[in-house]
N, C-alpha and C positions, 0 to 999 in steps of 0.2 A: 503492499501500499503505499502511500502518503498520502499525506492530507486524505488519507484513510482508505487508499484501495489494495487490494489483494491482487495483482498478478500472480501468474504462475510461479511458485514459488523455488526455487534452487536447493531443494533440500539436501545438500551436501552441505549447506552451509546453517541447516534447521539447530537451532538452537531454542532453552527457556529466553523467552526473554522477559525485563520487570513490568508492572502494571502505571499505565498511565496516572494513576492515581500517585505514584511516587515521584511524581516531579510539577515543577513547579506549572507549567504549560505544555501545549501538546506540542509544542515545536521543538520542546526538551525533550520529552519522550520519544518523538521519531528521530532527532538527531545522536540522540543516544544510542536508541535501535539501531539506526541504519552503520554506528560507528562501532558497534558489535562484531560486525561481520563484514570481510571484504566485498560480499555482495550478498545482499535477498534476494533476488528476484532472478530469473532463470536470461534473463537478456534477450527472449523471446517475445515480438508482441502479440499480445491475445488474440486469440485465433477467432474470436467471432468479428471483432474489427477488421481483422485482415480479411473474414469471408464475404462480411456487408458494405464494404466500403472499396475494396477491388471492383473496376471500372468505372466509379462516378470520376466527372470531371473534376482535376483538383482545385481547390481555392484557398481560402483562410481555416484553418483548424484548430480549436481549441481541446486541449488535452488536459483535463481534471483529475489531480492527483497522480501526475507522470510518473513517482517515481525515480528508478535510475534509469528511465530514458525509450524503454525499447518499442513504446509504440509512439512516439512523437519523431524518433529517430525513422522507424518505418515509415510515418506519412511522408516525413520530409524526403526520404527516397522517393517516394511516388511521386512527388513534383508539388505537395503542398505546403504551405508557409505556415509555420505553428506557431502557438504559444503554448508552450506546458507547465504548467503550476504545481507546485506541491507547497506542503508545509515547512518540507526540512530541507534548511540549506543542503545540509551533508550530502542528499538526494540529490537534491539539484546538480551539484558540483560535479557527481559523477555522472551525470546525465547529460551535462556537458562535454565532459571529457570522451563520452561516447560519442556523441555527434561529432566532435571534433575528426574524431579518429574514421568514423563512415561518411567524412568530408561533406557533413550537411549544416555544419555549426552557423552557416551562414541563413539558414532556411528560419530557424528556430529560436522565438525569444522565452528565455526561460524567466518566470515569477515566482517570484516566491509567495505564495498566499494562504491564510489560514482563511478556507473558504467560508466559514459562518461568519468571519469578520469582514473579509474585503473580496472581490473579485476582480477580476480579469478586465479591462472596457475592450468595448466595440461590438459588433456583428461579425459570425463567422458561419461559414458554409457547413460546416460540421463543426458539432458538439460531444465529443467522446466523455463518458462517463463509465468509467472499467470496475467494476467493483469497488462501489464509494460507500463502505460500510467502516465503523466504527467501534470499541469498544467504550470510546468517551462519548461526550456528551454533542455529537454532533446533529445538526440540526439540517437531515442530506433532505426531507422533504423540500425547506426552504431551500436550499441549495440548486436541487433541480429544477423548482421554478422558475429561480434566477436562470439556468442555464437553458434552458426553455425560449425565456426572453432575449438570451445573446445569439439566438439562432435567426439567420438572415433567411428572406424570404427565398423557399425554392432551397434550402438547408435542411439538414437530418441534425436530430438528435439521435444519439444510440447510448442508452444506458443497460449494463449490462451487472448483474449481479446475483448474487447465491441465494438459491432458496432456504438455504441450513448450513447446520455446522457441518464439516468434514467427520465422516464415521469415523475416525481417528484422534480425532479433539479429548483431549483428557480431563479437561474441565470446561465445558459448556456454560454460557454465560445467558440464564433463564431471562433476564431483563431484556437483551438484546432481540428483536424482533426484524424477520427477513421477510418482505413485504412480497408478495405475488404479482407479476407484471401486472396483470389487472389493479391490483392497488398504486400499483407505482404509477401507471397512467389516470387514475383517477383522482390522485393527490397532485399532479402537475396541473389539474384545471384549466387546459385548454380551451381557447376560445373555441366554440361552436363554428364549422363552416371554414376556419384557418387551419388546419392540420388533416393529413392523411396518415391515420395507424400502417404502417408498413409490416410489422412485425411483432406481437405480442404473445410470448409461449415461454415454456418453462423446456428445458432439453437435458440431460445426462452425458455426463463427461468424465473419462477417466482423468484420474490425477494420482501421483504417488503420493503417498504418504510419508512421516518422516525416515522409517523406518527403509524407504524405498521400496516398499510394496503397494503394487496399484490398488485402489479404492474406486467405486461412484460416488460422485456427487452431483446434488440438482442444482444448475443455473436458471436465470430466467434472461431473457431478450425482450427489451421494449425496444422498438425503431420508429421514429415519428420524420413525420416531415412537414415542415411549413409550406404554404401553398404559395405561390405568387402573389395570386388574387383570392380573396376571401368569396367561399362559397354560401350562398342563400340558403 
């Protein structure tokens, strides 16, 4: 994650991490989590993002919770101009190094935001929120409504989330609710006649656990497009 996301893990570096309650701020928590390991995430772009965005005409993209930058770098390599935002300065530093190594540093603007407090300015042809979850106090619904308002006419909002905890999760947090795609869609409160729902569904995928053994988990995808002209 960061800025509370959960890109595919690099489980070779899996370890027990501290709780957000142990830190003065979410920023400190995520910086500390990244500093505990050379790399948290796999370095590969999220599979749903690749599937759903491949073939779209590139424009301006916003990657919410960009972590170590795999999604933003992949988008830049497809020709998008990307704003990547995260709560962790450590993660953003690694993301910038990744972009430099891939030769796309000039196509990505890295910005540090606690999305519950501040949000990147502008309108975007793609806004991507991949696994925007947190054990902390994250105003997820409000953030996603702000994300929808940042989508330009003709643009796409792609939200991918978990449908529940992984089967190997040792200490599930009962206070954490994983909304269904229908609940996410309802919470966006999109204006009638201004949006097209392209995908609203759950799917299963295989993911390796901390011990390297594969397990199945349920994720969900919501993809909506802002119409260029409102329909009556």
